[in-house]
N, CA, C, O and the ligand as a Tripos MOL2 file, in Angstrom:
@<TRIPOS>MOLECULE
protein
  241   239    61     0     0
PROTEIN
NO_CHARGES

@<TRIPOS>ATOM
      1 N         -16.2880   15.8560   33.3190 N.3       1 MET1
      2 CA        -16.0150   14.4260   33.5120 C.3       1 MET1
      3 C         -14.5230   14.1930   33.6420 C.2       1 MET1
      4 O         -13.7080   14.7990   32.9460 O.2       1 MET1
      5 N         -14.2020   13.3180   34.5350 N.am      2 LEU2
      6 CA        -12.8030   12.9400   34.6990 C.3       2 LEU2
      7 C         -12.6160   11.5010   34.2430 C.2       2 LEU2
      8 O         -13.5670   10.7200   34.2770 O.2       2 LEU2
      9 N         -11.4200   11.1360   33.8190 N.am      3 PRO3
     10 CA        -11.1720    9.7280   33.5030 C.3       3 PRO3
     11 C         -11.3290    8.8730   34.7550 C.2       3 PRO3
     12 O         -10.8970    9.2760   35.8350 O.2       3 PRO3
     13 N         -11.9440    7.6910   34.6250 N.am      4 CYS4
     14 CA        -12.2280    6.8710   35.8140 C.3       4 CYS4
     15 C         -10.9500    6.3720   36.4750 C.2       4 CYS4
     16 O         -10.9110    6.1630   37.6870 O.2       4 CYS4
     17 N          -9.9260    6.1870   35.6900 N.am      5 GLN5
     18 CA         -8.6960    5.6740   36.2800 C.3       5 GLN5
     19 C          -7.4920    6.3490   35.6370 C.2       5 GLN5
     20 O          -7.4870    6.6130   34.4350 O.2       5 GLN5
     21 N          -6.4900    6.6220   36.4310 N.am      6 ARG6
     22 CA         -5.2830    7.2690   35.9290 C.3       6 ARG6
     23 C          -4.5290    6.3080   35.0190 C.2       6 ARG6
     24 O          -4.3490    5.1330   35.3390 O.2       6 ARG6
     25 N          -4.0910    6.8410   33.8700 N.am      7 LYS7
     26 CA         -3.2730    6.0290   32.9640 C.3       7 LYS7
     27 C          -1.8500    5.9790   33.4920 C.2       7 LYS7
     28 O          -1.3470    6.9770   34.0080 O.2       7 LYS7
     29 N          -1.2010    4.8460   33.3720 N.am      8 THR8
     30 CA          0.1980    4.7630   33.7650 C.3       8 THR8
     31 C           1.0560    5.5470   32.7740 C.2       8 THR8
     32 O           0.6210    5.8530   31.6640 O.2       8 THR8
     33 N           2.2590    5.8600   33.1850 N.am      9 ARG9
     34 CA          3.1860    6.5820   32.3040 C.3       9 ARG9
     35 C           3.4260    5.7930   31.0150 C.2       9 ARG9
     36 O           3.5560    6.3670   29.9340 O.2       9 ARG9
     37 N           3.4830    4.4680   31.1540 N.am     10 SER10
     38 CA          3.6920    3.6000   29.9840 C.3      10 SER10
     39 C           2.5090    3.6820   29.0250 C.2      10 SER10
     40 O           2.7070    3.7730   27.8130 O.2      10 SER10
     41 N           1.2750    3.6510   29.5490 N.am     11 GLN11
     42 CA          0.0860    3.7090   28.6890 C.3      11 GLN11
     43 C           0.0040    5.0320   27.9420 C.2      11 GLN11
     44 O          -0.3360    5.0700   26.7600 O.2      11 GLN11
     45 N           0.3260    6.1360   28.6570 N.am     12 SER12
     46 CA          0.3170    7.4380   28.0070 C.3      12 SER12
     47 C           1.3130    7.4590   26.8690 C.2      12 SER12
     48 O           0.9970    7.9240   25.7730 O.2      12 SER12
     49 N           2.5050    6.9620   27.1130 N.am     13 ARG13
     50 CA          3.5590    7.0080   26.1040 C.3      13 ARG13
     51 C           3.2570    6.0800   24.9360 C.2      13 ARG13
     52 O           3.5840    6.3990   23.7930 O.2      13 ARG13
     53 N           2.6340    4.9300   25.2080 N.am     14 GLN14
     54 CA          2.2690    4.0280   24.1140 C.3      14 GLN14
     55 C           1.2260    4.6760   23.2050 C.2      14 GLN14
     56 O           1.2800    4.5300   21.9840 O.2      14 GLN14
     57 N           0.2750    5.3930   23.8080 N.am     15 GLY15
     58 CA         -0.7280    6.0880   23.0020 C.3      15 GLY15
     59 C          -0.0940    7.1680   22.1500 C.2      15 GLY15
     60 O          -0.4810    7.3520   20.9960 O.2      15 GLY15
     61 N           0.8790    7.8890   22.7040 N.am     16 ARG16
     62 CA          1.5210    8.9880   21.9810 C.3      16 ARG16
     63 C           2.4330    8.4880   20.8670 C.2      16 ARG16
     64 O           2.8810    9.2770   20.0350 O.2      16 ARG16
     65 N           2.7130    7.1890   20.8390 N.am     17 SER17
     66 CA          3.5730    6.6710   19.7750 C.3      17 SER17
     67 C           2.8960    6.7940   18.4200 C.2      17 SER17
     68 O           3.5670    6.6560   17.3970 O.2      17 SER17
     69 N           1.5720    7.0540   18.3720 N.am     18 HIS18
     70 CA          0.8530    7.1850   17.1000 C.3      18 HIS18
     71 C           0.6820    8.6490   16.7120 C.2      18 HIS18
     72 O           0.0570    8.9280   15.6890 O.2      18 HIS18
     73 N           1.2180    9.6060   17.4960 N.am     19 GLN19
     74 CA          0.9560   11.0170   17.2390 C.3      19 GLN19
     75 C           2.0670   11.7050   16.4650 C.2      19 GLN19
     76 O           2.0230   12.9230   16.2890 O.2      19 GLN19
     77 N           3.0620   10.9590   15.9980 N.am     20 ALA20
     78 CA          4.1850   11.5960   15.3120 C.3      20 ALA20
     79 C           3.7160   12.2510   14.0170 C.2      20 ALA20
     80 O           2.8370   11.7170   13.3410 O.2      20 ALA20
     81 N           4.2930   13.4050   13.6610 N.am     21 LEU21
     82 CA          3.9950   14.0820   12.4060 C.3      21 LEU21
     83 C           4.7730   13.4110   11.2880 C.2      21 LEU21
     84 O           5.9010   12.9590   11.4790 O.2      21 LEU21
     85 N           4.1480   13.3550   10.1150 N.am     22 VAL22
     86 CA          4.7920   12.7410    8.9610 C.3      22 VAL22
     87 C           5.0430   13.8180    7.9090 C.2      22 VAL22
     88 O           4.1660   14.6330    7.6190 O.2      22 VAL22
     89 N           6.2330   13.8140    7.3470 N.am     23 ALA23
     90 CA          6.5620   14.8020    6.3190 C.3      23 ALA23
     91 C           5.7190   14.5620    5.0770 C.2      23 ALA23
     92 O           5.4830   13.4180    4.6890 O.2      23 ALA23
     93 N           5.2540   15.6760    4.4400 N.am     24 LYS24
     94 CA          4.4590   15.5620    3.2210 C.3      24 LYS24
     95 C           5.3420   15.1270    2.0700 C.2      24 LYS24
     96 O           6.5020   15.5260    1.9650 O.2      24 LYS24
     97 N           4.7680   14.2990    1.2070 N.am     25 ASN25
     98 CA          5.5000   13.8450    0.0300 C.3      25 ASN25
     99 C           5.5160   14.9760   -1.0030 C.2      25 ASN25
    100 O           4.4590   15.5010   -1.3530 O.2      25 ASN25
    101 N           6.6860   15.3520   -1.4900 N.am     26 THR26
    102 CA          6.7730   16.4080   -2.4990 C.3      26 THR26
    103 C           7.5400   15.9060   -3.7100 C.2      26 THR26
    104 O           8.4330   15.0660   -3.5990 O.2      26 THR26
    105 N           7.1730   16.4370   -4.8630 N.am     27 LEU27
    106 CA          7.8900   16.1680   -6.1060 C.3      27 LEU27
    107 C           8.5570   17.4550   -6.5580 C.2      27 LEU27
    108 O           8.1690   18.5430   -6.1340 O.2      27 LEU27
    109 N           9.5580   17.3320   -7.4180 N.am     28 THR28
    110 CA         10.1690   18.5090   -8.0080 C.3      28 THR28
    111 C           9.4550   18.8180   -9.3200 C.2      28 THR28
    112 O           9.3380   17.9480  -10.1830 O.2      28 THR28
    113 N           8.9770   20.0490   -9.4740 N.am     29 CYS29
    114 CA          8.2730   20.4510  -10.6890 C.3      29 CYS29
    115 C           9.2360   20.4200  -11.8690 C.2      29 CYS29
    116 O          10.2930   21.0470  -11.8120 O.2      29 CYS29
    117 N           8.8900   19.6980  -12.9450 N.am     30 PRO30
    118 CA          9.7860   19.6830  -14.1060 C.3      30 PRO30
    119 C           9.7760   21.0090  -14.8540 C.2      30 PRO30
    120 O          10.6860   21.2800  -15.6380 O.2      30 PRO30
    121 N           8.7520   21.8510  -14.6210 N.am     31 GLY31
    122 CA          8.6800   23.1290  -15.3200 C.3      31 GLY31
    123 C           9.6240   24.1590  -14.7250 C.2      31 GLY31
    124 O          10.3480   24.8260  -15.4640 O.2      31 GLY31
    125 N           9.6320   24.3040  -13.3950 N.am     32 CYS32
    126 CA         10.4140   25.3820  -12.7840 C.3      32 CYS32
    127 C          11.3430   24.8830  -11.6850 C.2      32 CYS32
    128 O          12.1630   25.6560  -11.1890 O.2      32 CYS32
    129 N          11.2390   23.6060  -11.2860 N.am     33 GLY33
    130 CA         12.1510   23.0830  -10.2780 C.3      33 GLY33
    131 C          11.7010   23.2980   -8.8470 C.2      33 GLY33
    132 O          12.3920   22.8830   -7.9170 O.2      33 GLY33
    133 N          10.5480   23.9410   -8.6480 N.am     34 GLU34
    134 CA         10.0300   24.1310   -7.2910 C.3      34 GLU34
    135 C           9.4730   22.8120   -6.7580 C.2      34 GLU34
    136 O           9.1460   21.9160   -7.5350 O.2      34 GLU34
    137 N           9.3660   22.6930   -5.4240 N.am     35 ALA35
    138 CA          8.7240   21.5290   -4.8240 C.3      35 ALA35
    139 C           7.2210   21.6490   -5.0170 C.2      35 ALA35
    140 O           6.6520   22.7180   -4.7910 O.2      35 ALA35
    141 N           6.5640   20.5590   -5.4340 N.am     36 LYS36
    142 CA          5.1050   20.5750   -5.5940 C.3      36 LYS36
    143 C           4.5220   19.2840   -5.0490 C.2      36 LYS36
    144 O           5.2200   18.2780   -4.9220 O.2      36 LYS36
    145 N           3.2120   19.3230   -4.7210 N.am     37 LEU37
    146 CA          2.5410   18.1330   -4.2300 C.3      37 LEU37
    147 C           2.1190   17.2710   -5.4160 C.2      37 LEU37
    148 O           1.7340   17.8120   -6.4520 O.2      37 LEU37
    149 N           2.1800   15.9230   -5.2920 N.am     38 PRO38
    150 CA          1.7280   15.0720   -6.3850 C.3      38 PRO38
    151 C           0.2390   15.2850   -6.6670 C.2      38 PRO38
    152 O          -0.5380   15.4970   -5.7360 O.2      38 PRO38
    153 N          -0.1650   15.2310   -7.9270 N.am     39 HIS39
    154 CA         -1.5480   15.3800   -8.3920 C.3      39 HIS39
    155 C          -2.0810   16.7930   -8.1960 C.2      39 HIS39
    156 O          -3.2830   17.0130   -8.3430 O.2      39 HIS39
    157 N          -1.2220   17.7600   -7.8670 N.am     40 CYS40
    158 CA         -1.6570   19.1380   -7.6810 C.3      40 CYS40
    159 C          -0.8830   20.0460   -8.6210 C.2      40 CYS40
    160 O           0.2190   19.7150   -9.0570 O.2      40 CYS40
    161 N          -1.4730   21.1980   -8.9280 N.am     41 ALA41
    162 CA         -0.7960   22.1720   -9.7670 C.3      41 ALA41
    163 C           0.3560   22.8040   -8.9900 C.2      41 ALA41
    164 O           0.2610   23.0160   -7.7810 O.2      41 ALA41
    165 N           1.4500   23.1030   -9.7020 N.am     42 CYS42
    166 CA          2.5890   23.7790   -9.0840 C.3      42 CYS42
    167 C           2.1790   25.1890   -8.7090 C.2      42 CYS42
    168 O           1.5560   25.8850   -9.5100 O.2      42 CYS42
    169 N           2.5230   25.6270   -7.4920 N.am     43 LYS43
    170 CA          2.1250   26.9620   -7.0340 C.3      43 LYS43
    171 C           2.8920   28.0470   -7.7710 C.2      43 LYS43
    172 O           2.3970   29.1660   -7.9050 O.2      43 LYS43
    173 N           4.0970   27.7370   -8.2520 N.am     44 ALA44
    174 CA          4.9180   28.7610   -8.8970 C.3      44 ALA44
    175 C           4.5440   28.9380  -10.3610 C.2      44 ALA44
    176 O           4.4040   30.0740  -10.8130 O.2      44 ALA44
    177 N           4.3730   27.8480  -11.1250 N.am     45 CYS45
    178 CA          4.1640   27.9770  -12.5750 C.3      45 CYS45
    179 C           2.8550   27.3550  -13.0520 C.2      45 CYS45
    180 O           2.5010   27.5350  -14.2170 O.2      45 CYS45
    181 N           2.1220   26.6330  -12.2090 N.am     46 GLY46
    182 CA          0.8350   26.0820  -12.6110 C.3      46 GLY46
    183 C           0.9050   24.7440  -13.3160 C.2      46 GLY46
    184 O          -0.1090   24.2430  -13.8020 O.2      46 GLY46
    185 N           2.1010   24.1550  -13.3770 N.am     47 TYR47
    186 CA          2.2490   22.8760  -14.0830 C.3      47 TYR47
    187 C           1.5000   21.7620  -13.3580 C.2      47 TYR47
    188 O           1.6090   21.6340  -12.1380 O.2      47 TYR47
    189 N           0.7370   20.9540  -14.1020 N.am     48 VAL48
    190 CA          0.0510   19.7950  -13.5250 C.3      48 VAL48
    191 C           0.6480   18.5110  -14.0890 C.2      48 VAL48
    192 O           1.1290   17.6530  -13.3490 O.2      48 VAL48
    193 N           0.6080   18.3990  -15.4250 N.am     49 ARG49
    194 CA          1.1950   17.2480  -16.1240 C.3      49 ARG49
    195 C           1.5360   17.7030  -17.5360 C.2      49 ARG49
    196 O           1.1160   18.7900  -17.9340 O.2      49 ARG49
    197 N           2.2900   16.9070  -18.3200 N.am     50 PRO50
    198 CA          2.6370   17.3420  -19.6660 C.3      50 PRO50
    199 C           1.3890   17.6930  -20.4630 C.2      50 PRO50
    200 O           0.4790   16.8720  -20.5800 O.2      50 PRO50
    201 N           1.3340   18.8880  -21.0040 N.am     51 GLY51
    202 CA          0.2010   19.3380  -21.8010 C.3      51 GLY51
    203 C          -0.8760   20.0320  -21.0090 C.2      51 GLY51
    204 O          -1.8470   20.5050  -21.5990 O.2      51 GLY51
    205 N          -0.7520   20.1170  -19.6890 N.am     52 LEU52
    206 CA         -1.7810   20.8000  -18.8830 C.3      52 LEU52
    207 C          -1.1250   21.7360  -17.8780 C.2      52 LEU52
    208 O          -0.3160   21.3200  -17.0470 O.2      52 LEU52
    209 N          -1.4980   23.0250  -17.9750 N.am     53 LYS53
    210 CA         -1.0620   24.0330  -17.0060 C.3      53 LYS53
    211 C          -2.2990   24.7950  -16.5670 C.2      53 LYS53
    212 O          -3.1610   25.0770  -17.3980 O.2      53 LYS53
    213 N          -2.4160   25.1330  -15.3120 N.am     54 VAL54
    214 CA         -3.5590   25.9050  -14.8330 C.3      54 VAL54
    215 C          -3.0460   27.1050  -14.0560 C.2      54 VAL54
    216 O          -1.8940   27.1330  -13.6240 O.2      54 VAL54
    217 N          -3.9200   28.1070  -13.8790 N.am     55 GLY55
    218 CA         -3.5620   29.2580  -13.0600 C.3      55 GLY55
    219 C          -3.2380   30.4870  -13.8810 C.2      55 GLY55
    220 O          -3.3830   30.4850  -15.1040 O.2      55 GLY55
    221 N          -2.7920   31.5510  -13.2000 N.am     56 ALA56
    222 CA         -2.5950   32.8560  -13.8260 C.3      56 ALA56
    223 C          -1.5140   32.8190  -14.8940 C.2      56 ALA56
    224 O          -1.6470   33.4570  -15.9390 O.2      56 ALA56
    225 N          -0.4260   32.0620  -14.6310 N.am     57 GLN57
    226 CA          0.6870   32.0490  -15.5620 C.3      57 GLN57
    227 C           0.6010   30.8490  -16.5050 C.2      57 GLN57
    228 O           1.6240   30.2920  -16.9020 O.2      57 GLN57
    229 N          -0.6600   30.4430  -16.8730 N.am     58 ALA58
    230 CA         -0.8280   29.2420  -17.6870 C.3      58 ALA58
    231 C          -0.2760   29.4070  -19.0920 C.2      58 ALA58
    232 O           0.0630   28.4220  -19.7490 O.2      58 ALA58
    233 N          -0.1820   30.6880  -19.5720 N.am     59 GLN59
    234 CA          0.2970   30.8850  -20.9520 C.3      59 GLN59
    235 C           1.7920   30.6670  -21.0620 C.2      59 GLN59
    236 O           2.2810   30.3460  -22.1450 O.2      59 GLN59
    237 N           2.5220   30.8280  -19.9950 N.am     60 ALA60
    238 CA          3.9800   30.7650  -20.0400 C.3      60 ALA60
    239 C           4.4670   29.3740  -20.3900 C.2      60 ALA60
    240 O           5.6740   29.1450  -20.4710 O.2      60 ALA60
    241 ZN          6.5010   24.7390  -11.4030 Zn       61 ZN61
@<TRIPOS>BOND
     1     1     2 1
     2     2     3 1
     3     3     4 2
     4     3     5 am
     5     5     6 1
     6     6     7 1
     7     7     8 2
     8     7     9 am
     9     9    10 1
    10    10    11 1
    11    11    12 2
    12    11    13 am
    13    13    14 1
    14    14    15 1
    15    15    16 2
    16    15    17 am
    17    17    18 1
    18    18    19 1
    19    19    20 2
    20    19    21 am
    21    21    22 1
    22    22    23 1
    23    23    24 2
    24    23    25 am
    25    25    26 1
    26    26    27 1
    27    27    28 2
    28    27    29 am
    29    29    30 1
    30    30    31 1
    31    31    32 2
    32    31    33 am
    33    33    34 1
    34    34    35 1
    35    35    36 2
    36    35    37 am
    37    37    38 1
    38    38    39 1
    39    39    40 2
    40    39    41 am
    41    41    42 1
    42    42    43 1
    43    43    44 2
    44    43    45 am
    45    45    46 1
    46    46    47 1
    47    47    48 2
    48    47    49 am
    49    49    50 1
    50    50    51 1
    51    51    52 2
    52    51    53 am
    53    53    54 1
    54    54    55 1
    55    55    56 2
    56    55    57 am
    57    57    58 1
    58    58    59 1
    59    59    60 2
    60    59    61 am
    61    61    62 1
    62    62    63 1
    63    63    64 2
    64    63    65 am
    65    65    66 1
    66    66    67 1
    67    67    68 2
    68    67    69 am
    69    69    70 1
    70    70    71 1
    71    71    72 2
    72    71    73 am
    73    73    74 1
    74    74    75 1
    75    75    76 2
    76    75    77 am
    77    77    78 1
    78    78    79 1
    79    79    80 2
    80    79    81 am
    81    81    82 1
    82    82    83 1
    83    83    84 2
    84    83    85 am
    85    85    86 1
    86    86    87 1
    87    87    88 2
    88    87    89 am
    89    89    90 1
    90    90    91 1
    91    91    92 2
    92    91    93 am
    93    93    94 1
    94    94    95 1
    95    95    96 2
    96    95    97 am
    97    97    98 1
    98    98    99 1
    99    99   100 2
   100    99   101 am
   101   101   102 1
   102   102   103 1
   103   103   104 2
   104   103   105 am
   105   105   106 1
   106   106   107 1
   107   107   108 2
   108   107   109 am
   109   109   110 1
   110   110   111 1
   111   111   112 2
   112   111   113 am
   113   113   114 1
   114   114   115 1
   115   115   116 2
   116   115   117 am
   117   117   118 1
   118   118   119 1
   119   119   120 2
   120   119   121 am
   121   121   122 1
   122   122   123 1
   123   123   124 2
   124   123   125 am
   125   125   126 1
   126   126   127 1
   127   127   128 2
   128   127   129 am
   129   129   130 1
   130   130   131 1
   131   131   132 2
   132   131   133 am
   133   133   134 1
   134   134   135 1
   135   135   136 2
   136   135   137 am
   137   137   138 1
   138   138   139 1
   139   139   140 2
   140   139   141 am
   141   141   142 1
   142   142   143 1
   143   143   144 2
   144   143   145 am
   145   145   146 1
   146   146   147 1
   147   147   148 2
   148   147   149 am
   149   149   150 1
   150   150   151 1
   151   151   152 2
   152   151   153 am
   153   153   154 1
   154   154   155 1
   155   155   156 2
   156   155   157 am
   157   157   158 1
   158   158   159 1
   159   159   160 2
   160   159   161 am
   161   161   162 1
   162   162   163 1
   163   163   164 2
   164   163   165 am
   165   165   166 1
   166   166   167 1
   167   167   168 2
   168   167   169 am
   169   169   170 1
   170   170   171 1
   171   171   172 2
   172   171   173 am
   173   173   174 1
   174   174   175 1
   175   175   176 2
   176   175   177 am
   177   177   178 1
   178   178   179 1
   179   179   180 2
   180   179   181 am
   181   181   182 1
   182   182   183 1
   183   183   184 2
   184   183   185 am
   185   185   186 1
   186   186   187 1
   187   187   188 2
   188   187   189 am
   189   189   190 1
   190   190   191 1
   191   191   192 2
   192   191   193 am
   193   193   194 1
   194   194   195 1
   195   195   196 2
   196   195   197 am
   197   197   198 1
   198   198   199 1
   199   199   200 2
   200   199   201 am
   201   201   202 1
   202   202   203 1
   203   203   204 2
   204   203   205 am
   205   205   206 1
   206   206   207 1
   207   207   208 2
   208   207   209 am
   209   209   210 1
   210   210   211 1
   211   211   212 2
   212   211   213 am
   213   213   214 1
   214   214   215 1
   215   215   216 2
   216   215   217 am
   217   217   218 1
   218   218   219 1
   219   219   220 2
   220   219   221 am
   221   221   222 1
   222   222   223 1
   223   223   224 2
   224   223   225 am
   225   225   226 1
   226   226   227 1
   227   227   228 2
   228   227   229 am
   229   229   230 1
   230   230   231 1
   231   231   232 2
   232   231   233 am
   233   233   234 1
   234   234   235 1
   235   235   236 2
   236   235   237 am
   237   237   238 1
   238   238   239 1
   239   239   240 2
@<TRIPOS>SUBSTRUCTURE
     1 MET1         2 RESIDUE 1 A MET
     2 LEU2         6 RESIDUE 1 A LEU
     3 PRO3        10 RESIDUE 1 A PRO
     4 CYS4        14 RESIDUE 1 A CYS
     5 GLN5        18 RESIDUE 1 A GLN
     6 ARG6        22 RESIDUE 1 A ARG
     7 LYS7        26 RESIDUE 1 A LYS
     8 THR8        30 RESIDUE 1 A THR
     9 ARG9        34 RESIDUE 1 A ARG
    10 SER10       38 RESIDUE 1 A SER
    11 GLN11       42 RESIDUE 1 A GLN
    12 SER12       46 RESIDUE 1 A SER
    13 ARG13       50 RESIDUE 1 A ARG
    14 GLN14       54 RESIDUE 1 A GLN
    15 GLY15       58 RESIDUE 1 A GLY
    16 ARG16       62 RESIDUE 1 A ARG
    17 SER17       66 RESIDUE 1 A SER
    18 HIS18       70 RESIDUE 1 A HIS
    19 GLN19       74 RESIDUE 1 A GLN
    20 ALA20       78 RESIDUE 1 A ALA
    21 LEU21       82 RESIDUE 1 A LEU
    22 VAL22       86 RESIDUE 1 A VAL
    23 ALA23       90 RESIDUE 1 A ALA
    24 LYS24       94 RESIDUE 1 A LYS
    25 ASN25       98 RESIDUE 1 A ASN
    26 THR26      102 RESIDUE 1 A THR
    27 LEU27      106 RESIDUE 1 A LEU
    28 THR28      110 RESIDUE 1 A THR
    29 CYS29      114 RESIDUE 1 A CYS
    30 PRO30      118 RESIDUE 1 A PRO
    31 GLY31      122 RESIDUE 1 A GLY
    32 CYS32      126 RESIDUE 1 A CYS
    33 GLY33      130 RESIDUE 1 A GLY
    34 GLU34      134 RESIDUE 1 A GLU
    35 ALA35      138 RESIDUE 1 A ALA
    36 LYS36      142 RESIDUE 1 A LYS
    37 LEU37      146 RESIDUE 1 A LEU
    38 PRO38      150 RESIDUE 1 A PRO
    39 HIS39      154 RESIDUE 1 A HIS
    40 CYS40      158 RESIDUE 1 A CYS
    41 ALA41      162 RESIDUE 1 A ALA
    42 CYS42      166 RESIDUE 1 A CYS
    43 LYS43      170 RESIDUE 1 A LYS
    44 ALA44      174 RESIDUE 1 A ALA
    45 CYS45      178 RESIDUE 1 A CYS
    46 GLY46      182 RESIDUE 1 A GLY
    47 TYR47      186 RESIDUE 1 A TYR
    48 VAL48      190 RESIDUE 1 A VAL
    49 ARG49      194 RESIDUE 1 A ARG
    50 PRO50      198 RESIDUE 1 A PRO
    51 GLY51      202 RESIDUE 1 A GLY
    52 LEU52      206 RESIDUE 1 A LEU
    53 LYS53      210 RESIDUE 1 A LYS
    54 VAL54      214 RESIDUE 1 A VAL
    55 GLY55      218 RESIDUE 1 A GLY
    56 ALA56      222 RESIDUE 1 A ALA
    57 GLN57      226 RESIDUE 1 A GLN
    58 ALA58      230 RESIDUE 1 A ALA
    59 GLN59      234 RESIDUE 1 A GLN
    60 ALA60      238 RESIDUE 1 A ALA
    61 ZN61       241 GROUP 0 **** ****
């Protein structure tokens, strides 16, 4: 199937104005200082929130 009508250059560009990539929001881990995602365990030390650590290095 082909599009019934060719889009103008303006229409194509207006549609692409919604395709920009957005940077992920990151927090600094208070345990080790690495960048981590909010509400997720830190990949380096397993820190989630005060009093909760998960993962292999949870004892540290
Ligand atoms: Zn960490």
